[in-house]
C-alpha positions in Angstrom: -5.2 -22.0 70.2 -5.8 -19.1 67.4 -2.5 -19.2 67.0 -1.4 -22.9 66.9 -4.7 -23.3 63.9 -3.2 -21.1 62.2 0.2 -21.6 62.2 -0.7 -26.0 61.9 -2.8 -24.3 58.3 0.8 -23.1 56.9 2.4 -26.0 57.7 0.0 -28.3 55.7 -0.5 -24.7 53.0 3.6 -25.5 52.9 3.8 -30.3 53.1 1.6 -29.8 50.7 4.2 -27.7 48.3 6.7 -29.3 48.8 5.3 -32.7 48.4 4.1 -31.1 44.4 7.4 -29.3 43.7 5.4 -25.7 45.2 6.9 -23.1 47.2 8.5 -24.4 50.5 9.6 -22.0 54.4 11.4 -22.1 56.1 9.7 -22.9 60.1 10.1 -20.2 61.2 9.2 -17.9 57.9 6.2 -19.8 58.6 5.9 -18.4 62.2 6.2 -15.0 61.3 3.6 -15.1 58.7 0.6 -16.8 60.7 1.5 -14.5 63.3 0.7 -11.4 60.6 -2.1 -13.3 59.2 -3.4 -13.1 62.6 -4.1 -10.1 63.7 -4.9 -8.7 60.3 -7.7 -10.9 61.7 -7.9 -8.8 65.0 -7.0 -5.8 63.6 -9.9 -5.5 61.5 -12.2 -4.9 63.9 -10.0 -2.8 65.8 -9.6 1.2 66.2 -6.8 1.5 66.8 -4.8 0.6 63.4 -5.7 0.7 60.3 -5.2 -0.4 56.5 -7.7 1.1 54.0 -8.2 1.1 49.8 -8.6 3.9 47.6 -12.0 2.7 45.4 -11.8 1.8 41.7 -13.3 4.7 40.1 -11.5 7.1 42.8 -8.0 5.9 41.2 -9.1 5.8 37.8 -10.1 10.1 38.0 -7.2 11.4 39.1 -4.7 12.5 36.5 -1.4 12.7 38.5 0.6 12.2 41.5 -0.8 13.6 45.0 -0.4 14.0 47.9 -1.1 11.3 51.2 -4.1 12.6 53.0 -2.3 14.8 56.3 -0.1 13.0 59.0 0.7 9.9 56.0 3.9 9.9 53.9 3.6 8.3 51.0 5.9 5.9 49.2 5.5 5.2 45.6 7.5 2.3 45.0 8.7 0.7 41.3 10.9 -1.3 38.8 13.0 -1.5 35.7 14.6 -4.6 33.9 17.8 -3.5 32.5 18.6 -6.5 29.5 21.8 -6.0 28.6 23.1 -6.2 32.0 21.5 -8.9 32.4 20.3 -7.0 35.9 17.1 -5.4 37.3 16.3 -2.7 39.4 14.1 -1.0 41.8 13.1 2.5 42.8 12.0 4.2 45.6 10.5 8.2 46.4 9.2 8.9 50.0 6.7 12.2 49.6 4.6 13.5 52.9 2.0 15.5 52.9 3.1 18.8 51.7 4.0 17.0 48.8 8.3 17.5 49.9 10.7 14.7 49.2 12.1 12.4 52.5 13.6 9.8 51.1 14.7 7.6 47.6 16.1 4.7 47.4 17.5 3.2 44.0 19.1 -0.8 43.7 20.6 -2.8 41.7 19.2 -6.7 41.7 21.2 -8.8 39.7 19.4 -11.1 36.6 16.9 -10.5 34.3 13.7 -10.8 36.6 10.1 -10.4 35.5 8.0 -7.5 35.7 6.0 -8.3 38.5 8.5 -10.0 40.3 11.1 -6.4 40.1 8.2 -4.5 41.3 7.4 -7.2 44.7 10.8 -6.6 45.3 10.3 -2.8 45.3 7.3 -3.1 47.5 9.4 -4.5 49.7 12.5 -1.6 50.3 9.7 0.9 50.3 8.2 -1.2 53.3 11.8 -1.7 54.5 12.9 1.8 54.3 9.5 4.1 56.0 9.8 1.4 58.9 13.2 2.5 58.8 12.6 6.3 59.0 10.1 4.7 61.7 7.0 6.9 59.8 3.8 4.8 61.4 1.0 6.1 58.9 2.0 5.6 55.4 0.5 5.2 52.0 2.6 2.1 49.8 1.9 3.3 45.5 3.2 1.3 42.7 2.3 1.2 38.8 1.6 -2.8 39.6 -2.2 -4.1 39.6 -0.9 -7.7 40.2 0.5 -5.6 43.8 -0.7 -3.6 44.4 -4.1 -6.5 44.0 -2.3 -8.3 46.6 -1.6 -6.0 48.7 -4.9 -4.8 49.0 -6.8 -7.7 49.7 -4.1 -9.2 51.8 -3.6 -12.2 49.3 -1.2 -13.8 47.7 0.0 -16.7 45.6 3.1 -20.1 45.2 5.0 -17.3 43.1 7.6 -15.8 44.1 5.7 -12.2 43.7 3.1 -13.5 45.7 6.3 -15.1 48.9 7.9 -11.3 48.1 4.4 -10.4 49.1 4.3 -12.4 51.8 7.3 -10.4 53.2 5.4 -6.9 53.1 2.5 -7.6 54.6 4.1 -9.6 57.4 6.4 -6.2 56.9 2.8 -3.8 57.0 1.6 -4.9 61.0 4.4 -2.4 62.7 2.1 0.7 61.0 -0.7 2.3 63.2 -2.1 3.1 60.5 -1.1 1.9 56.1 -3.1 2.4 52.6 -1.9 0.5 49.0 -2.8 2.8 46.0 -2.1 2.2 42.2 -0.9 4.5 39.5 -0.5 5.2 36.3 3.1 4.4 35.4 2.8 7.5 33.0 2.2 9.1 36.5 4.5 7.3 38.7 7.8 9.0 36.9 10.0 9.7 40.0 9.8 6.1 41.7 10.7 4.6 37.9 13.5 6.5 37.9 15.4 5.8 41.0 14.5 2.7 39.9 16.4 3.1 36.6 19.3 5.0 38.8 20.2 1.2 39.7 22.3 0.2 36.9 25.1 2.8 38.1 25.0 0.9 41.5 26.8 -2.2 42.5 24.0 -2.9 44.8 21.9 0.2 46.8 21.9 4.0 47.4 20.1 6.2 49.6 19.4 9.3 50.0 17.8 11.8 52.8 16.5 15.1 52.8 17.9 16.5 49.3 16.4 14.6 46.0 19.1 13.6 43.7 19.3 16.0 40.2 18.5 14.0 38.0 15.0 13.3 40.3 14.5 16.7 40.3 12.5 17.8 37.0 9.6 14.9 37.2 9.4 16.5 41.3 8.6 19.2 39.7 6.3 18.6 37.0 4.9 16.5 40.6 4.1 19.7 42.1 2.4 21.7 39.8 0.4 19.3 37.7 
């Protein structure tokens, strides 16, 4: 009965969106989104899974990249826009609780996208990469305050950015425990470098275990900060 009610509510919202020139979702994605929202409600009262936030005060006091707590891995993500190439790029770097490199991703997206939309794509690709590697305790960290706020609050809007955030929230339901945190752009350099590398690609590239040479100076800087 709970799921039916959530699905009906989403169908009503979807119909209103189509009527008033808003976004329209296909029925299958509406069912997935409804299940995710219902899971969020139950998981808020569950001891088996968790979704926690870093306080604004603690985030603002951090002057450098920090390792995730024991047992977690952290995926930093970022986006870049290449005006002359008429394309955009997303970058992801995953590190463990010792700060060691696990994996990195660069991807090129055709078209010049609004910055927060590129950041939302990056968050989604970070989540997909974490899933593919089999991690269950994760931190998503980015420098877009809008994207991080929507992930923290489990809320989005009707924009293209919001639809991508909805997809990311659905993906996060598969993790045992997930956290999100904001970091200033100046401390998110490795992820930004992966995003900028996207201009060299036709599609995407993933590195495992050993980082590419173009990212090493930024990794060293993070390790000694």
